[in-house]
ChimeraX commands (.cxc) that place a marker at each C-alpha (Angstrom):
marker #1 position -44.62,4.57,-13.65 radius 0.5
marker #1 position -45.38,5.62,-10.07 radius 0.5
marker #1 position -42.81,8.46,-10.28 radius 0.5
marker #1 position -44.56,9.87,-13.38 radius 0.5
marker #1 position -47.94,9.80,-11.55 radius 0.5
marker #1 position -46.36,11.56,-8.55 radius 0.5
marker #1 position -44.73,14.12,-10.78 radius 0.5
marker #1 position -48.11,14.80,-12.43 radius 0.5
marker #1 position -49.79,15.27,-9.07 radius 0.5
marker #1 position -47.05,17.61,-7.80 radius 0.5
marker #1 position -47.27,19.67,-10.95 radius 0.5
marker #1 position -51.08,19.91,-10.38 radius 0.5
marker #1 position -50.34,21.28,-6.94 radius 0.5
marker #1 position -48.06,23.89,-8.61 radius 0.5
marker #1 position -50.71,24.82,-11.14 radius 0.5
marker #1 position -53.27,25.21,-8.37 radius 0.5
marker #1 position -50.88,27.47,-6.46 radius 0.5
marker #1 position -50.13,29.59,-9.50 radius 0.5
marker #1 position -53.84,30.23,-9.86 radius 0.5
marker #1 position -54.55,30.72,-6.17 radius 0.5
marker #1 position -54.96,34.38,-5.38 radius 0.5
marker #1 position -54.37,33.80,-1.65 radius 0.5
marker #1 position -50.69,32.95,-2.42 radius 0.5
marker #1 position -49.76,35.44,-5.10 radius 0.5
marker #1 position -46.02,34.96,-4.47 radius 0.5
marker #1 position -46.19,31.65,-6.37 radius 0.5
marker #1 position -47.52,33.29,-9.57 radius 0.5
marker #1 position -44.97,36.09,-9.18 radius 0.5
marker #1 position -42.14,33.51,-8.91 radius 0.5
marker #1 position -43.50,31.63,-11.91 radius 0.5
marker #1 position -43.39,34.80,-13.97 radius 0.5
marker #1 position -39.99,35.93,-12.74 radius 0.5
marker #1 position -38.45,32.56,-13.54 radius 0.5
marker #1 position -39.83,32.80,-17.08 radius 0.5
marker #1 position -38.38,36.37,-17.39 radius 0.5
marker #1 position -35.00,34.78,-16.60 radius 0.5
marker #1 position -35.38,32.70,-19.78 radius 0.5
marker #1 position -36.96,29.46,-18.58 radius 0.5
marker #1 position -39.98,27.90,-20.20 radius 0.5
marker #1 position -43.33,27.59,-18.49 radius 0.5
marker #1 position -42.62,23.92,-17.92 radius 0.5
marker #1 position -39.19,24.56,-16.41 radius 0.5
marker #1 position -40.67,27.22,-14.14 radius 0.5
marker #1 position -43.38,24.81,-12.93 radius 0.5
marker #1 position -40.72,22.12,-12.23 radius 0.5
marker #1 position -38.59,24.57,-10.25 radius 0.5
marker #1 position -41.54,25.54,-8.09 radius 0.5
marker #1 position -42.35,21.83,-7.72 radius 0.5
marker #1 position -39.00,21.32,-5.99 radius 0.5
marker #1 position -40.08,23.78,-3.31 radius 0.5
marker #1 position -43.46,22.00,-2.97 radius 0.5
marker #1 position -41.75,18.60,-2.50 radius 0.5
marker #1 position -39.25,20.03,0.00 radius 0.5
marker #1 position -42.12,21.60,1.99 radius 0.5
marker #1 position -44.10,18.39,2.00 radius 0.5
marker #1 position -41.02,16.45,3.15 radius 0.5
marker #1 position -40.34,18.87,6.06 radius 0.5
marker #1 position -43.99,18.89,7.12 radius 0.5
marker #1 position -44.17,15.14,7.16 radius 0.5
marker #1 position -40.74,14.53,8.77 radius 0.5
marker #1 position -41.15,17.16,11.52 radius 0.5
marker #1 position -44.94,16.74,11.91 radius 0.5
marker #1 position -45.36,20.49,11.30 radius 0.5
marker #1 position -48.22,22.55,10.01 radius 0.5
marker #1 position -47.92,24.40,6.74 radius 0.5
marker #1 position -46.35,27.83,7.31 radius 0.5
marker #1 position -47.23,30.27,4.57 radius 0.5
marker #1 position -44.50,32.73,5.56 radius 0.5
marker #1 position -41.78,30.03,5.47 radius 0.5
marker #1 position -43.07,28.76,2.09 radius 0.5
marker #1 position -43.07,32.28,0.70 radius 0.5
marker #1 position -39.47,32.74,1.83 radius 0.5
marker #1 position -38.51,29.41,0.21 radius 0.5
marker #1 position -40.11,30.47,-3.08 radius 0.5
marker #1 position -38.34,33.86,-2.85 radius 0.5
marker #1 position -34.97,32.10,-2.34 radius 0.5
marker #1 position -35.76,29.84,-5.30 radius 0.5
marker #1 position -36.22,32.90,-7.54 radius 0.5
marker #1 position -33.11,34.64,-6.16 radius 0.5
marker #1 position -30.96,31.55,-6.75 radius 0.5
marker #1 position -32.35,31.01,-10.27 radius 0.5
marker #1 position -29.62,32.07,-12.72 radius 0.5
marker #1 position -30.53,33.80,-15.94 radius 0.5
marker #1 position -30.72,31.18,-18.67 radius 0.5
marker #1 position -28.45,31.68,-21.65 radius 0.5
marker link #1:1,2 radius 0.2
marker link #1:2,3 radius 0.2
marker link #1:3,4 radius 0.2
marker link #1:4,5 radius 0.2
marker link #1:5,6 radius 0.2
marker link #1:6,7 radius 0.2
marker link #1:7,8 radius 0.2
marker link #1:8,9 radius 0.2
marker link #1:9,10 radius 0.2
marker link #1:10,11 radius 0.2
marker link #1:11,12 radius 0.2
marker link #1:12,13 radius 0.2
marker link #1:13,14 radius 0.2
marker link #1:14,15 radius 0.2
marker link #1:15,16 radius 0.2
marker link #1:16,17 radius 0.2
marker link #1:17,18 radius 0.2
marker link #1:18,19 radius 0.2
marker link #1:19,20 radius 0.2
marker link #1:20,21 radius 0.2
marker link #1:21,22 radius 0.2
marker link #1:22,23 radius 0.2
marker link #1:23,24 radius 0.2
marker link #1:24,25 radius 0.2
marker link #1:25,26 radius 0.2
marker link #1:26,27 radius 0.2
marker link #1:27,28 radius 0.2
marker link #1:28,29 radius 0.2
marker link #1:29,30 radius 0.2
marker link #1:30,31 radius 0.2
marker link #1:31,32 radius 0.2
marker link #1:32,33 radius 0.2
marker link #1:33,34 radius 0.2
marker link #1:34,35 radius 0.2
marker link #1:35,36 radius 0.2
marker link #1:36,37 radius 0.2
marker link #1:37,38 radius 0.2
marker link #1:38,39 radius 0.2
marker link #1:39,40 radius 0.2
marker link #1:40,41 radius 0.2
marker link #1:41,42 radius 0.2
marker link #1:42,43 radius 0.2
marker link #1:43,44 radius 0.2
marker link #1:44,45 radius 0.2
marker link #1:45,46 radius 0.2
marker link #1:46,47 radius 0.2
marker link #1:47,48 radius 0.2
marker link #1:48,49 radius 0.2
marker link #1:49,50 radius 0.2
marker link #1:50,51 radius 0.2
marker link #1:51,52 radius 0.2
marker link #1:52,53 radius 0.2
marker link #1:53,54 radius 0.2
marker link #1:54,55 radius 0.2
marker link #1:55,56 radius 0.2
marker link #1:56,57 radius 0.2
marker link #1:57,58 radius 0.2
marker link #1:58,59 radius 0.2
marker link #1:59,60 radius 0.2
marker link #1:60,61 radius 0.2
marker link #1:61,62 radius 0.2
marker link #1:62,63 radius 0.2
marker link #1:63,64 radius 0.2
marker link #1:64,65 radius 0.2
marker link #1:65,66 radius 0.2
marker link #1:66,67 radius 0.2
marker link #1:67,68 radius 0.2
marker link #1:68,69 radius 0.2
marker link #1:69,70 radius 0.2
marker link #1:70,71 radius 0.2
marker link #1:71,72 radius 0.2
marker link #1:72,73 radius 0.2
marker link #1:73,74 radius 0.2
marker link #1:74,75 radius 0.2
marker link #1:75,76 radius 0.2
marker link #1:76,77 radius 0.2
marker link #1:77,78 radius 0.2
marker link #1:78,79 radius 0.2
marker link #1:79,80 radius 0.2
marker link #1:80,81 radius 0.2
marker link #1:81,82 radius 0.2
marker link #1:82,83 radius 0.2
marker link #1:83,84 radius 0.2
marker link #1:84,85 radius 0.2
view
């Protein structure tokens, strides 16, 4: 049950980022992933993996959020996303 709540919260973070004009690279990634044949839900979940990874690194290394690093992570996510058959 806790995992479902956490997933819901992380996906809310993704939705907020998709709609946040200050980080347009997230919406661009969301759209590019869908162009590769993935559903909206699948695209959101892929971006959620980057969110979770970033949270983990920030917490583990006691770092501040780095927008440039996050943008690069999102860009790599899109680049590594294979076209769905």
